[in-house]
TIVO-987404 format. One record per residue: y, z, x of N, C-alpha, C, O, CB in turn; residue number from 1. Coordinates in pm, 1 decimal. Glycine has a CB too. Layout:
# residues N
Y; Z; X; Y; Z; X; Y; Z; X; Y; Z; X; Y; Z; X; NUM
...
# end
This chain:
# residues 80
5099.5; 8303.9; 9554.4; 5162.2; 8427.6; 9596.8; 5262.4; 8395.5; 9708.4; 5230.5; 8325.7; 9804.6; 5055.3; 8531.2; 9644.4; 1
5379.3; 8446.4; 9693.3; 5483.6; 8422.9; 9792.6; 5490.8; 8542.7; 9888.4; 5508.5; 8656.7; 9845.6; 5621.5; 8398.7; 9723.5; 2
5476.8; 8514.8; 10017.7; 5487.3; 8619.7; 10119.4; 5621.8; 8608.5; 10188.6; 5664.3; 8499.6; 10227.3; 5371.6; 8609.9; 10222.6; 3
5687.2; 8720.4; 10203.6; 5816.1; 8722.8; 10272.9; 5811.9; 8827.7; 10382.1; 5747.5; 8931.8; 10368.8; 5932.5; 8751.2; 10174.3; 4
5880.0; 8798.9; 10487.2; 5892.1; 8894.5; 10597.1; 6036.7; 8896.2; 10642.3; 6105.0; 8793.8; 10641.8; 5796.7; 8858.5; 10715.5; 5
6081.3; 9011.8; 10680.5; 6218.0; 9026.6; 10730.3; 6210.8; 9085.0; 10870.7; 6116.9; 9156.8; 10904.9; 6304.4; 9117.4; 10635.5; 6
6309.7; 9053.5; 10949.8; 6316.1; 9112.8; 11084.0; 6358.4; 9258.1; 11072.1; 6457.1; 9290.5; 11006.1; 6414.4; 9034.4; 11175.9; 7
6282.9; 9344.0; 11136.4; 6320.0; 9484.4; 11140.6; 6432.0; 9505.9; 11241.9; 6460.1; 9419.9; 11325.3; 6198.2; 9571.7; 11175.2; 8
6494.4; 9621.2; 11232.6; 6604.5; 9652.9; 11324.7; 6556.6; 9654.2; 11469.4; 6627.9; 9608.7; 11558.9; 6667.0; 9788.6; 11289.0; 9
6437.0; 9705.8; 11492.8; 6382.5; 9707.8; 11628.8; 6364.6; 9567.9; 11684.4; 6398.4; 9541.3; 11799.8; 6249.7; 9781.0; 11631.4; 10
6311.4; 9478.7; 11602.1; 6292.2; 9339.8; 11644.7; 6426.6; 9275.1; 11675.2; 6440.9; 9203.4; 11774.3; 6217.2; 9259.1; 11536.3; 11
6523.2; 9300.4; 11590.9; 6657.2; 9245.4; 11614.3; 6713.8; 9296.0; 11746.9; 6776.7; 9220.9; 11821.4; 6752.1; 9282.6; 11498.4; 12
6690.5; 9424.5; 11775.3; 6739.8; 9481.0; 11901.0; 6673.6; 9414.4; 12022.4; 6739.8; 9387.9; 12122.7; 6714.9; 9632.3; 11904.1; 13
6544.1; 9387.9; 12012.6; 6476.4; 9317.6; 12121.9; 6535.0; 9178.3; 12140.6; 6553.8; 9133.4; 12253.6; 6325.0; 9308.3; 12094.9; 14
6563.7; 9110.5; 12031.5; 6623.0; 8976.8; 12041.9; 6762.7; 8982.8; 12103.8; 6801.0; 8893.8; 12179.7; 6629.7; 8910.4; 11903.5; 15
6837.9; 9086.7; 12071.6; 6969.4; 9104.9; 12133.3; 6953.7; 9129.5; 12283.0; 7027.8; 9072.9; 12363.3; 7045.5; 9222.3; 12066.9; 16
6857.9; 9213.5; 12320.8; 6834.1; 9241.0; 12463.2; 6795.4; 9113.0; 12536.2; 6843.1; 9087.1; 12646.7; 6723.6; 9347.8; 12480.5; 17
6708.9; 9033.0; 12474.2; 6667.1; 8906.1; 12534.1; 6788.0; 8815.8; 12554.8; 6803.0; 8754.0; 12660.2; 6561.8; 8835.6; 12445.5; 18
6873.0; 8808.6; 12455.2; 6991.7; 8723.1; 12464.2; 7088.8; 8775.1; 12570.5; 7153.5; 8695.8; 12638.9; 7062.4; 8715.0; 12327.5; 19
7099.2; 8905.3; 12584.7; 7187.0; 8963.1; 12686.9; 7139.2; 8923.7; 12826.3; 7220.6; 8892.8; 12913.4; 7192.3; 9117.1; 12673.6; 20
7008.2; 8924.5; 12847.8; 6952.6; 8881.5; 12976.9; 6986.8; 8734.6; 12998.9; 7029.6; 8695.3; 13107.4; 6797.5; 8903.5; 12982.1; 21
6967.7; 8654.4; 12895.2; 7002.9; 8512.2; 12903.1; 7149.3; 8493.4; 12941.6; 7181.9; 8410.8; 13026.8; 6974.8; 8442.6; 12769.4; 22
7236.3; 8570.1; 12878.6; 7379.6; 8560.2; 12908.6; 7408.4; 8600.1; 13052.5; 7493.1; 8539.7; 13118.4; 7460.7; 8648.0; 12812.7; 23
7338.3; 8701.8; 13101.3; 7356.1; 8744.1; 13239.8; 7317.0; 8634.9; 13338.1; 7386.2; 8612.3; 13437.4; 7275.1; 8869.0; 13266.8; 24
7206.7; 8567.7; 13310.8; 7164.2; 8455.6; 13395.3; 7271.4; 8347.2; 13395.2; 7310.7; 8297.7; 13500.8; 7028.7; 8397.8; 13346.4; 25
7317.7; 8311.3; 13277.7; 7420.0; 8206.9; 13266.1; 7546.8; 8242.1; 13343.4; 7603.9; 8157.5; 13412.2; 7454.1; 8183.3; 13119.6; 26
7590.2; 8367.5; 13331.5; 7711.4; 8410.7; 13402.7; 7693.2; 8403.3; 13553.8; 7781.2; 8355.2; 13625.1; 7749.0; 8553.5; 13362.0; 27
7579.1; 8451.0; 13602.5; 7554.0; 8449.9; 13746.8; 7545.8; 8307.6; 13799.5; 7600.9; 8277.8; 13905.5; 7424.9; 8525.3; 13779.6; 28
7478.3; 8220.0; 13727.6; 7465.9; 8080.4; 13770.7; 7602.4; 8013.3; 13774.0; 7634.5; 7941.1; 13868.4; 7370.7; 8002.8; 13677.5; 29
7682.3; 8037.0; 13671.4; 7817.4; 7977.2; 13669.3; 7902.8; 8028.2; 13784.6; 7979.2; 7952.3; 13844.1; 7887.5; 8007.6; 13535.9; 30
7889.7; 8157.0; 13816.1; 7967.3; 8213.6; 13925.8; 7926.6; 8151.1; 14059.5; 8012.4; 8115.5; 14140.3; 7949.4; 8366.1; 13930.6; 31
7796.9; 8137.9; 14082.5; 7749.2; 8074.5; 14205.4; 7799.2; 7930.4; 14212.0; 7844.6; 7884.3; 14316.7; 7594.3; 8078.8; 14213.0; 32
7790.4; 7860.9; 14101.0; 7835.0; 7721.4; 14097.8; 7984.3; 7709.8; 14126.8; 8027.0; 7620.1; 14199.6; 7803.3; 7658.7; 13961.9; 33
8063.3; 7800.0; 14070.3; 8207.7; 7797.1; 14094.7; 8240.5; 7824.2; 14240.6; 8325.7; 7757.5; 14299.3; 8278.3; 7899.0; 14006.4; 34
8172.5; 7922.5; 14298.9; 8207.6; 7965.8; 14433.7; 8144.8; 7878.6; 14541.7; 8212.3; 7839.9; 14637.1; 8165.7; 8109.1; 14453.9; 35
8014.7; 7846.9; 14527.5; 7945.5; 7772.8; 14632.9; 7915.5; 7627.5; 14597.1; 7876.1; 7549.7; 14684.0; 7817.7; 7842.2; 14666.6; 36
7933.3; 7590.1; 14471.8; 7908.9; 7452.4; 14429.9; 7772.3; 7434.3; 14365.5; 7679.9; 7512.7; 14387.1; 7921.7; 7359.8; 14547.8; 37
7762.5; 7329.1; 14286.3; 7641.3; 7302.2; 14208.9; 7518.4; 7283.6; 14298.1; 7407.3; 7319.5; 14258.9; 7661.3; 7178.5; 14122.9; 38
7537.6; 7228.7; 14415.7; 7423.2; 7203.6; 14503.7; 7359.3; 7332.7; 14554.4; 7244.7; 7330.8; 14599.5; 7466.4; 7118.5; 14621.8; 39
7430.4; 7443.3; 14547.9; 7378.1; 7570.8; 14597.9; 7309.9; 7654.1; 14489.6; 7243.0; 7752.8; 14520.0; 7490.1; 7651.1; 14659.5; 40
7326.4; 7615.2; 14365.7; 7278.1; 7698.4; 14255.1; 7128.0; 7723.7; 14263.7; 7085.2; 7839.0; 14259.1; 7311.4; 7632.8; 14122.0; 41
7048.7; 7620.5; 14275.8; 6903.3; 7638.2; 14274.4; 6855.0; 7730.2; 14385.3; 6777.9; 7822.7; 14360.2; 6834.7; 7504.2; 14286.7; 42
6899.4; 7705.6; 14506.0; 6850.6; 7785.7; 14617.6; 6902.0; 7929.7; 14613.1; 6830.5; 8022.5; 14650.9; 6890.9; 7721.3; 14748.4; 43
7024.3; 7947.9; 14567.6; 7082.7; 8082.3; 14568.7; 7040.7; 8168.5; 14449.8; 7045.8; 8291.2; 14458.0; 7232.4; 8071.9; 14571.4; 44
7000.1; 8107.1; 14341.6; 6966.2; 8185.7; 14223.6; 6816.6; 8189.9; 14193.4; 6775.0; 8248.0; 14093.2; 7038.7; 8131.2; 14105.2; 45
6736.2; 8128.7; 14279.3; 6592.4; 8122.1; 14256.4; 6531.5; 8260.6; 14234.2; 6461.4; 8282.3; 14135.3; 6524.2; 8053.9; 14373.9; 46
6557.6; 8353.0; 14324.4; 6502.5; 8488.5; 14312.3; 6554.9; 8561.2; 14190.1; 6479.7; 8629.5; 14120.7; 6534.3; 8569.0; 14436.1; 47
6682.1; 8546.7; 14164.1; 6743.7; 8610.3; 14047.7; 6680.1; 8559.3; 13919.0; 6641.8; 8637.9; 13832.4; 6895.3; 8584.6; 14045.9; 48
6669.5; 8430.0; 13907.5; 6614.1; 8370.5; 13785.5; 6468.2; 8410.1; 13768.2; 6423.6; 8435.2; 13656.3; 6627.5; 8217.1; 13788.9; 49
6394.3; 8415.7; 13877.1; 6253.5; 8456.5; 13870.7; 6241.2; 8599.2; 13817.7; 6157.8; 8627.1; 13731.5; 6187.5; 8445.6; 14009.9; 50
6324.3; 8688.8; 13869.5; 6320.9; 8828.3; 13824.3; 6366.3; 8840.2; 13679.2; 6307.3; 8916.0; 13602.1; 6409.2; 8915.9; 13914.2; 51
6468.0; 8768.0; 13641.9; 6517.1; 8775.6; 13504.6; 6419.5; 8710.9; 13406.8; 6409.8; 8753.8; 13291.8; 6653.7; 8708.8; 13493.8; 52
6347.2; 8608.3; 13451.2; 6240.9; 8551.2; 13368.0; 6134.4; 8657.0; 13341.1; 6082.9; 8667.6; 13229.8; 6177.9; 8426.5; 13436.3; 53
6102.3; 8734.5; 13443.1; 6006.6; 8843.7; 13426.1; 6057.2; 8947.8; 13328.1; 5980.8; 8998.5; 13246.1; 5976.7; 8909.1; 13559.7; 54
6185.6; 8980.0; 13336.1; 6245.9; 9075.8; 13243.2; 6239.9; 9022.9; 13100.5; 6206.9; 9096.9; 13007.7; 6391.9; 9105.4; 13282.8; 55
6271.2; 8896.6; 13083.2; 6262.8; 8836.6; 12949.5; 6120.1; 8840.9; 12897.3; 6098.1; 8870.6; 12779.9; 6313.5; 8691.6; 12951.7; 56
6022.4; 8811.6; 12983.5; 5882.2; 8818.1; 12942.8; 5844.6; 8958.8; 12896.9; 5774.4; 8975.4; 12797.1; 5791.3; 8774.3; 13058.1; 57
5891.2; 9059.2; 12969.4; 5860.5; 9197.7; 12933.0; 5924.2; 9234.7; 12799.2; 5862.8; 9304.0; 12718.1; 5908.8; 9293.8; 13042.6; 58
6045.7; 9189.0; 12776.3; 6112.3; 9215.3; 12647.7; 6030.9; 9153.0; 12534.5; 6010.4; 9215.8; 12430.6; 6258.3; 9158.9; 12647.7; 59
5984.6; 9029.3; 12554.4; 5904.8; 8962.7; 12450.9; 5772.2; 9034.4; 12427.2; 5726.8; 9043.7; 12313.2; 5878.8; 8817.1; 12489.8; 60
5709.3; 9085.4; 12534.0; 5583.8; 9159.6; 12518.9; 5605.5; 9285.5; 12435.7; 5526.9; 9316.2; 12346.1; 5525.7; 9196.5; 12656.6; 61
5713.2; 9358.0; 12466.4; 5743.1; 9479.0; 12390.5; 5771.3; 9446.8; 12244.7; 5724.8; 9517.1; 12155.0; 5862.0; 9552.2; 12451.8; 62
5846.8; 9341.6; 12221.1; 5879.2; 9300.9; 12084.9; 5751.5; 9262.0; 12010.3; 5732.5; 9301.8; 11895.3; 5979.8; 9183.3; 12085.5; 63
5664.3; 9184.7; 12074.5; 5539.3; 9143.0; 12010.7; 5451.6; 9263.6; 11978.2; 5388.6; 9267.4; 11872.5; 5463.0; 9045.3; 12101.2; 64
5446.9; 9361.0; 12066.8; 5367.7; 9481.7; 12041.9; 5421.9; 9556.7; 11921.0; 5345.1; 9605.5; 11838.1; 5367.6; 9573.4; 12165.8; 65
5553.2; 9565.9; 11910.9; 5613.4; 9636.2; 11797.4; 5588.2; 9560.1; 11667.5; 5557.3; 9620.7; 11564.9; 5764.8; 9655.0; 11819.5; 66
5601.2; 9427.6; 11671.5; 5575.3; 9346.6; 11552.6; 5429.1; 9362.9; 11509.8; 5400.8; 9381.2; 11391.4; 5608.2; 9197.0; 11579.5; 67
5337.6; 9356.3; 11604.6; 5195.1; 9373.9; 11573.4; 5169.4; 9509.2; 11509.4; 5097.1; 9519.6; 11410.3; 5110.0; 9359.2; 11700.0; 68
5229.1; 9612.3; 11566.7; 5211.9; 9746.7; 11511.7; 5269.1; 9754.9; 11371.1; 5208.4; 9815.8; 11283.0; 5278.7; 9851.0; 11602.2; 69
5385.3; 9694.4; 11349.0; 5445.6; 9695.0; 11215.8; 5356.7; 9622.1; 11115.6; 5341.0; 9666.9; 11002.0; 5584.8; 9630.5; 11219.5; 70
5298.9; 9510.3; 11157.4; 5209.9; 9435.0; 11068.2; 5083.8; 9514.4; 11036.3; 5039.1; 9517.3; 10921.7; 5172.3; 9300.3; 11131.3; 71
5026.5; 9578.9; 11138.1; 4906.4; 9657.4; 11116.4; 4931.9; 9775.6; 11022.6; 4848.2; 9808.4; 10938.5; 4852.4; 9706.9; 11249.2; 72
5047.4; 9838.5; 11037.8; 5077.1; 9955.1; 10955.8; 5116.7; 9917.4; 10813.8; 5116.9; 10002.6; 10725.0; 5187.0; 10036.0; 11019.5; 73
5150.5; 9790.1; 10791.3; 5191.4; 9748.2; 10656.8; 5076.7; 9689.6; 10576.0; 5092.7; 9660.9; 10457.4; 5302.8; 9646.9; 10666.0; 74
4960.5; 9671.6; 10639.5; 4845.0; 9614.0; 10571.1; 4783.8; 9720.8; 10480.7; 4755.9; 9832.8; 10523.5; 4739.5; 9559.9; 10673.6; 75
4764.6; 9684.1; 10359.0; 4704.3; 9773.9; 10261.8; 4557.0; 9796.4; 10295.8; 4492.0; 9708.0; 10351.7; 4719.3; 9717.3; 10119.1; 76
4505.5; 9911.0; 10263.4; 4364.7; 9938.1; 10290.9; 4272.5; 9855.5; 10202.3; 4152.9; 9846.8; 10229.9; 4335.3; 10085.6; 10272.2; 77
4325.5; 9794.6; 10096.1; 4242.9; 9710.0; 10010.0; 4249.7; 9563.9; 10048.9; 4186.8; 9479.8; 9984.6; 4284.9; 9725.7; 9866.2; 78
4325.8; 9531.7; 10154.3; 4338.0; 9391.7; 10197.1; 4208.7; 9346.3; 10261.3; 4135.8; 9425.4; 10321.1; 4456.0; 9373.4; 10295.4; 79
4181.7; 9219.2; 10248.1; 4060.4; 9161.7; 10308.0; 4087.8; 9126.1; 10452.3; 3999.0; 9076.2; 10521.5; 4012.7; 9036.7; 10229.6; 80
# end
């Protein structure tokens, strides 16, 4: 039996949100590096990166909850 799964629109949206956060981190780090130099990046962006890591974690939690709910609702009542 071949099982297939497709990404739902909601899941895709969560992945887009995750990527947007990633892009924001990259932009901020590059800006700090351009203005203050590479040696300042770690110390100046530590708090920002920590908070954005938390945001990414929350996005993944929400996405996982939605995926779990979608899987539970798609299981047939005759499934083992």
